[in-house]
C-alpha positions as CSV (number, residue, x, y, z in Angstrom):
1,M,-29.9,7.0,-18.4
2,N,-30.2,10.9,-17.0
3,N,-27.2,13.1,-18.3
4,E,-28.0,15.7,-15.7
5,R,-27.4,13.2,-12.8
6,V,-24.1,11.8,-14.3
7,I,-20.8,12.9,-13.0
8,Q,-18.5,13.8,-16.2
9,F,-15.6,12.1,-14.7
10,M,-13.8,11.6,-17.9
11,S,-13.9,15.3,-18.8
12,A,-10.7,15.8,-16.6
13,R,-8.9,12.4,-17.9
14,V,-6.0,14.6,-19.9
15,L,-5.4,16.6,-16.4
16,A,-5.7,13.4,-14.4
17,V,-3.0,12.0,-16.9
18,F,-0.5,14.5,-16.0
19,F,-1.5,14.9,-12.5
20,S,-0.6,11.0,-12.0
21,L,2.6,11.3,-14.3
22,A,4.0,14.2,-12.0
23,L,3.3,11.9,-9.0
24,I,5.1,8.8,-10.4
25,I,7.9,10.8,-11.7
26,G,8.4,12.7,-8.6
27,S,8.1,9.5,-6.6
28,I,10.8,7.7,-8.8
29,G,13.1,10.5,-8.5
30,T,12.8,11.0,-4.7
31,L,13.4,7.4,-4.6
32,V,16.6,7.5,-6.6
33,I,17.7,10.4,-4.9
34,N,16.8,9.9,-1.4
35,N,16.3,6.0,-1.4
36,L,14.3,4.6,1.7
37,Q,14.8,4.7,4.9
38,Y,14.9,0.8,5.3
39,G,14.3,-0.8,8.9
40,L,16.3,-3.3,10.5
41,D,14.1,-5.9,9.0
42,F,16.3,-5.2,5.7
43,T,19.3,-3.6,7.0
44,G,20.5,-5.8,9.7
45,G,21.0,-4.6,13.3
46,T,20.6,-5.0,17.2
47,L,17.6,-6.5,18.9
48,I,17.7,-5.6,22.7
49,E,14.9,-7.2,25.1
50,L,14.6,-5.2,28.2
51,G,12.5,-6.1,31.7
52,Y,11.1,-3.2,34.0
53,E,9.8,-3.8,37.5
54,Q,6.5,-1.9,36.3
55,P,4.9,-0.9,33.5
56,V,6.6,2.0,31.4
57,R,5.4,4.6,28.6
58,L,6.9,3.8,25.2
59,D,7.0,7.1,24.5
60,D,9.0,8.0,27.6
61,I,11.5,5.5,26.7
62,R,11.9,6.7,23.0
63,E,12.7,10.2,24.4
64,Q,15.3,8.8,26.9
65,L,17.0,6.9,24.0
66,K,16.8,10.2,21.7
67,Q,18.4,12.3,24.5
68,A,21.2,10.1,24.9
69,G,22.1,9.8,21.1
70,Y,20.0,6.6,19.6
71,D,17.8,8.4,17.4
72,Q,17.1,5.5,15.2
73,A,15.7,3.4,18.0
74,T,12.8,1.6,17.3
75,V,10.8,0.7,20.8
76,Q,7.8,-1.4,21.2
77,E,6.1,-4.2,23.9
78,Y,6.2,-7.8,23.5
79,G,4.5,-10.2,25.9
80,S,3.7,-7.7,28.5
81,A,3.7,-4.0,29.3
82,T,7.1,-4.5,31.3
83,D,8.8,-6.1,28.5
84,I,10.3,-4.0,25.9
85,L,11.9,-4.6,22.5
86,V,14.5,-1.9,21.3
87,R,16.0,-1.9,17.7
88,L,18.9,-0.3,16.9
89,P,21.4,0.0,13.9
90,G,24.6,-1.6,14.1
91,D,26.1,-4.7,15.7
92,D,28.1,-3.4,18.7
93,P,28.1,-6.4,21.1
94,K,28.4,-3.7,24.3
95,Q,25.0,-1.9,22.9
96,G,23.1,-3.8,25.2
97,D,24.5,-2.7,28.1
98,K,24.7,0.6,27.2
99,V,21.1,0.9,26.3
100,A,20.2,-0.7,29.9
101,G,22.5,1.6,31.7
102,V,21.1,4.7,29.9
103,L,17.4,3.5,30.7
104,S,18.1,2.4,34.1
105,K,19.5,5.7,35.1
106,A,16.4,7.3,33.6
107,S,14.1,5.0,35.1
108,T,12.8,4.8,39.1
109,G,13.3,0.8,39.0
110,N,16.0,-1.5,38.0
111,V,15.9,-2.3,34.5
112,E,17.0,-5.8,33.5
113,L,18.8,-6.9,30.3
114,H,17.1,-10.2,29.4
115,R,18.8,-10.6,25.6
116,V,21.0,-9.2,22.8
117,E,20.9,-10.6,19.1
118,F,22.3,-9.1,16.1
119,V,20.4,-9.6,13.0
120,G,23.0,-9.9,9.9
121,P,22.5,-7.9,6.7
122,Q,22.1,-11.2,5.1
123,V,19.0,-11.9,6.4
124,G,17.7,-8.1,5.8
125,E,18.7,-8.8,2.0
126,E,17.2,-11.8,1.7
127,L,13.8,-10.3,3.2
128,R,14.1,-7.1,0.6
129,E,14.6,-9.7,-2.6
130,K,11.6,-11.8,-1.3
131,G,9.3,-8.9,-0.4
132,G,10.2,-7.6,-4.0
133,L,9.4,-10.9,-5.4
134,A,6.0,-11.1,-3.1
135,M,4.9,-7.8,-5.3
136,L,5.9,-8.7,-8.4
137,L,4.2,-11.9,-8.2
138,A,0.8,-10.3,-6.7
139,L,0.6,-7.8,-9.9
140,A,1.2,-10.9,-12.3
141,V,-1.4,-13.1,-10.5
142,V,-3.9,-10.0,-10.8
143,L,-3.0,-9.5,-14.7
144,I,-4.1,-13.0,-15.2
145,Y,-6.9,-13.3,-13.0
146,I,-8.7,-9.8,-14.6
147,A,-7.7,-11.0,-18.0
148,L,-9.9,-14.3,-17.6
149,R,-12.7,-12.5,-15.7
150,F,-13.1,-9.3,-17.9
151,Q,-10.9,-8.7,-20.8
152,L,-7.3,-8.0,-21.6
153,K,-7.7,-4.1,-21.6
154,F,-9.3,-4.3,-18.2
155,A,-6.3,-6.2,-16.9
156,L,-3.8,-3.9,-18.3
157,G,-5.8,-1.1,-16.9
158,A,-5.8,-2.5,-13.2
159,V,-2.3,-3.7,-13.2
160,L,-1.0,0.0,-14.4
161,A,-3.5,1.3,-11.6
162,L,-1.7,-0.8,-8.9
163,V,1.7,0.2,-10.5
164,H,0.6,3.7,-9.9
165,D,-0.7,3.1,-6.4
166,V,2.5,1.3,-5.1
167,I,5.0,3.8,-6.7
168,I,3.2,6.7,-5.1
169,T,3.4,5.0,-1.8
170,L,6.9,4.0,-2.0
171,G,7.8,7.7,-3.1
172,F,5.8,9.0,0.0
173,F,8.1,7.2,2.4
174,A,11.1,8.5,0.3
175,V,10.0,11.9,1.1
176,T,9.1,11.6,4.5
177,G,12.0,9.5,5.8
178,F,9.6,7.2,7.4
179,T,11.1,3.9,8.3
180,F,10.4,1.3,5.7
181,D,10.0,-2.2,7.6
182,L,8.1,-5.5,7.0
183,T,4.8,-4.1,8.4
184,V,5.1,-1.4,5.7
185,L,5.8,-3.9,3.1
186,A,2.5,-5.7,4.2
187,A,0.4,-2.6,4.1
188,I,1.8,-2.1,0.5
189,L,0.4,-5.5,-0.4
190,A,-2.9,-4.9,1.4
191,V,-2.7,-1.8,-0.8
192,I,-2.7,-3.9,-3.7
193,G,-5.9,-6.0,-2.4
194,Y,-7.7,-2.9,-1.8
195,S,-7.3,-1.0,-4.6
196,L,-7.6,-4.1,-6.7
197,N,-11.2,-4.7,-5.1
198,D,-12.1,-1.1,-5.7
199,T,-11.1,-1.6,-9.5
200,I,-12.9,-5.0,-9.9
201,V,-16.3,-3.1,-9.0
202,V,-16.0,-0.6,-11.1
203,S,-14.8,-2.9,-14.2
204,D,-17.9,-5.1,-13.4
205,R,-20.1,-2.3,-13.7
206,I,-18.6,-1.0,-16.6
207,R,-19.0,-4.4,-18.4
208,E,-22.6,-4.7,-17.6
209,N,-23.4,-1.0,-18.8
210,F,-21.3,-1.7,-22.3
211,R,-23.7,-4.7,-22.8
212,V,-27.1,-2.8,-22.1
213,M,-26.2,0.9,-23.3
214,H,-26.0,0.0,-27.1
215,S,-26.1,3.6,-28.3
216,A,-23.7,5.3,-25.6
217,T,-20.1,6.0,-26.3
218,P,-17.5,4.8,-24.3
219,I,-17.0,8.0,-22.1
220,E,-20.4,7.9,-21.6
221,V,-20.7,4.5,-20.4
222,I,-17.6,5.0,-18.2
223,N,-18.9,8.1,-16.5
224,Y,-22.4,6.3,-15.9
225,S,-20.8,3.5,-14.5
226,L,-18.3,5.6,-12.3
227,T,-21.2,7.4,-10.9
228,Q,-23.2,4.5,-10.0
229,T,-20.2,3.3,-7.7
230,L,-19.3,6.8,-6.7
231,G,-21.4,6.2,-3.4
232,R,-19.9,2.7,-2.6
233,T,-16.5,3.6,-3.1
234,L,-16.7,6.8,-1.0
235,I,-18.5,5.1,1.8
236,T,-15.7,1.9,1.9
237,S,-12.7,4.7,1.8
238,I,-14.2,7.0,4.3
239,T,-14.7,4.1,7.2
240,T,-11.6,2.7,6.2
241,L,-9.6,5.9,6.5
242,L,-11.3,6.6,10.0
243,V,-10.2,3.5,11.4
244,L,-6.5,3.8,9.8
245,A,-6.4,7.5,11.4
246,A,-7.4,6.1,14.6
247,L,-4.4,3.5,14.4
248,A,-2.0,5.9,13.3
249,I,-2.9,8.5,16.1
250,F,-3.3,5.9,19.0
251,A,-1.9,2.7,18.1
252,G,1.9,3.9,18.8
253,E,5.0,4.2,17.1
254,S,5.2,0.6,15.9
255,L,2.2,0.9,13.8
256,R,2.3,4.4,12.6
257,S,4.4,3.5,9.4
258,F,1.7,0.6,8.4
259,S,-0.9,3.0,9.1
260,L,0.4,5.7,6.8
261,A,1.2,3.5,4.3
262,L,-2.3,2.4,4.1
263,I,-3.6,6.0,4.7
264,V,-1.9,6.8,1.3
265,G,-2.5,3.7,-0.5
266,V,-6.5,3.9,0.1
267,V,-6.5,7.6,-1.1
268,I,-4.3,6.9,-4.3
269,G,-6.3,3.6,-4.9
270,T,-9.7,5.5,-4.7
271,Y,-8.0,7.8,-7.1
272,S,-6.6,5.4,-9.6
273,S,-9.7,3.2,-9.9
274,I,-11.4,6.5,-11.2
275,Y,-8.6,8.0,-13.2
276,V,-6.0,5.6,-14.3
277,A,-7.9,1.9,-14.8
278,A,-10.7,4.0,-16.7
279,N,-8.2,6.4,-18.6
280,V,-6.6,3.1,-19.7
281,L,-9.8,1.9,-20.9
282,I,-10.5,4.7,-23.1
283,A,-6.8,5.0,-24.3
284,M,-7.0,1.5,-25.6
285,K,-10.5,2.3,-27.2
286,V,-12.6,-0.3,-25.4
287,S,-15.8,-0.9,-27.0
288,R,-18.8,-3.0,-26.5
289,E,-17.5,-5.6,-29.0
290,D,-14.5,-6.3,-26.5
291,L,-16.8,-7.9,-24.1
292,L,-19.5,-9.9,-25.9
293,P,-19.1,-13.5,-25.8
294,P,-17.5,-14.9,-29.0
295,E,-19.9,-16.0,-31.4
296,K,-20.2,-20.1,-31.9
297,E,-19.7,-21.5,-35.3
298,E,-22.7,-23.3,-36.6
299,V,-21.9,-27.0,-37.5
300,V,-23.5,-27.7,-41.3
301,D,-24.7,-31.3,-41.6
302,D,-23.4,-32.3,-45.4
303,M,-25.3,-35.6,-44.9
304,P,-28.1,-36.2,-47.1
């Protein structure tokens, strides 16, 4: 090992601890004060299906609804470019006719009202509970898997890194006020998978190096392992972020929150694989002996 080529990541581990604590405390505080702006999937509301004679730009419809006072409207295509789905809070039975009337006045052609459906808050509450249980179950499975594949200290580090990523991503939505719907929940579950994959790659290299670097300290082993995996981590993260940035910019309103959740999650997940999971290993005093397979006891034959 050439020390001049090894990046001393762990020299900043104390600063990273304070940085992570500040982000987590700020995120939790914002979640308590502001809460998340839940979408209709969670809160309930009205679904309005409309039909246009000709394809229409979604941004134009959003602007027309905003000018009419429907600031919280979500607009997306379904089926074709002439079929539009509008989601609004509230359960006014006349809301569909009102929206169709507003859009008909602003459009050059007729706007037909196809369907109005109310999604009750009971459905939203059920979805919220199942979404939370899905995240907890994912974390529990991760803990068991990594404990079996590596060692309990690695499992605790990975789970704490995932909890760190989820809390900060939720805090981002609480701060910015972007709508939190099922697509964002799916993005957070994807962040768990992405961050876990990165953490497993780093953990696997740390385990291998602990077994071959007999005279190195845990910090030296971790620094060397992180340096070895840095190129792979950066290439994966940058290429993923390029795709997500394109989605956030060009994919439209319906995928914007989804893309932003993944962007924040990828950035934080890359950071946590280095400065949270590895930091936990050092705090728990991981050693080479923790990773050695248990010695088999020799069976002594007492028969003459």
